[in-house]
Residue, then its C-alpha position, 0 to 999 in steps of 0.5 A: m562450501a559449494i557456490e551456487p551458479i548465478a541464474h542467467p536472466f535469459a537462460e530460458l528465453p529463445a535466442a531470437l526473442v532476446e536479440e529482438v528485445l536488445n535491438r529495440t532497447e537502443g530506440l527506447g534509450r534515445e526516447l528516455l534521453t530526450s525525456f530526461e533532457e526536457m525535464r532538466s531544461q525545464r527544471e528552473a522554470r518549474r521550480k519558479q512556478v512552484a515557488d511563485a504559487g506558494l507551494l514550496r516549503r522547507e523542512a528547516d522552517l518547521p518547529y523542532v519536535s523530537i523524533p517520533t516513534t514509527c511503524g509501517v503497515d502492509g498486507s498481502f493476499a494469495i489464492e492457491r488454485l487447486l483441482t477441487t477447491d481454492l486455498v485463500a490466505a490474507a495477512a496484514l503486518a505491522v513492523e516498527g521503524l528505527t527506534p529514536p535514541s530517546e525511546t525507552r518503550y519496546w514493541p516486542e514483536p511484529r503485529h499481524l492479522v491472518y485469514v486462511q480458509t478454503e473456498g469454492h472456485d470463483a473468479d471474484t474471490g480475489t476481489v473480496a480477499r483483497a478487501v479483507m486484507i486491507g481491512m486488517e491493515l486498517l485495524l493494525a494501523a488504527k491500534a498501533p501505539h506509535e506517534l507516526v504510522f505509515i500505510d502502504g498505498s493511497l488513503t482512498t484505496p480502502f474505500i474503492y476496494f471495499n465497494q468492489a468487494l461488497n458488490k461481489v458479495a451481493e452477487t456471490p453470497v456463498l463466498q466464505v471470504g465474503r462472510e469474513l468481510l461482512l463479519h468485520i466490516e463495521e470494525y474495518l470502517g471504524a478503523y478507517h474513520t479513525i485514520l482519516s479523522s486523525q483526532r488524536t494529537d499524539r497520532c499521525w497516520v500517513a499513506a505513502p503510495k509507491y506508485t501514483t499517477r495523480r497530478e494535483i499540482g501538475e494540473k494546477l500549474g499546467w504541466p505536461k500530462a505525460h508526467d505525474d507529480r511525483g516524477l516532476l517534483t523529484n526533479v524540482l524539489q531539493p533535499g529537505e523541501y516539501t510542498r504545501g498541503e493540497r486537497l486531493r482531486k475529487p473523483e469524477q463520480p461521487w464516493h459510494l459504498n454499497t452497504l446492502p449486503v451488510p446485516t440489517n442490525q448493523r446497517a444503520t451504524v455502517d451507513k453513518l460511518v460511510s457518510e462521515i468517511v465520504d466527508l473525510l475523504d474530501e479533506i485529505r491533503v497531499i504533500y510531496y517531500r524529498p528527504n535526501s538527495w538520493l531519494p525521489a519525492l515521496r507522495l504523502e497523504t494525510s488528514q487536514a488536521v495533521v497538515e494544518s498543525s505545524a507541530r504534527l506536520a513537523a513530526v511527520v516530516h522529521g519522522l520520515r527523514h529519520q526512517c529514510g536514512s539509507a540509499a538502498v531503501l527508497e521508502p520509509y524503513p518500516l514500510y519497506m520491512a513490512d512489505r518484504m515480510v508480508k509479500h512472502l505469504a504467496r510464496a509460502i502458500p504451496t508449503f501450507r498446502q503440502v502440510t495440509s495434504q500431509h495431515l489429510a492423508e494421515t486420516y483419509i480412509g480411501d485411496v490416498s492418491d485422491v488427496f494429493l490429486g485434489l490438493h495439487g496446485y496446477r500453476t508453474e511454481s517458477g511463475r509466481 
């Protein structure tokens, strides 16, 4: 069997550029060393601050609960820019986590929702397609039959992206993907409301953003602005420790969702949902939890109802620990798998386009070259 050669990371870069970058890494290394030394020297002092402020909690103090069933939901969207049109695809996928030993129920396959459509060239297509993707994620998360559902990103992200998308729909009503958003906006917001309120005691929805610059605890304790909470608390928390639920920092401007593009017969219902969602956004609680020594502190956003119930909070913490059992995965296992699966959508788009071209060429009565030119992608494949 032939062995494929290992790709060289610098193979297609000019030698002078590579040399200059390598020369500059020495200075970067010194800067990072200084930063790490400062964090190490301040570790005990900051840990004492967290404890004195009553923010430090231990997993062992929570009541015992059985390991919950879990799933993770993630989404992806892609736009293939063609000569005469755009090919737009968005998908959301729910993947089951590691099954507890006592669980007998079976979720037969990954659940998914997909949107695929052609679209005229427009700079705002991506903004609206992203909102459709997030809406599908919320639908899957709200309907998942599991006791603990992980959502990728922040709980505030859907509201922000819905507002951006609806503004674009108002400016560009001809977008097909905009019509898709308006067709399902009431369902999307209803699912969002369910997740934020978390009224069902047998369900917990938890958002676990991979990247965050939030500083609710850092601002409270006067920590340096150069470091976010997750980075500093990774240095402070020991395995099995978490922080007390803190209220999410309010935005500088009040929450707002432009509902004018929504059909008139739905607007009253949507406006009521939006008003209740705005109130629920103010009740989001944030905790940081470090399950194991090989993992950073994980930022978790959930509803006030979950944090204030010791049994439900115990289910979140124990479930998260059970899904973070490998040093090779730095996030809950079902989120990791959902991300790996759904992110292949963008890579698969060129193949979908080629299949479409083939079907069209078989029935096109003119010069077949018109088809392949019109549906040819003009992006460098390796640059995706």
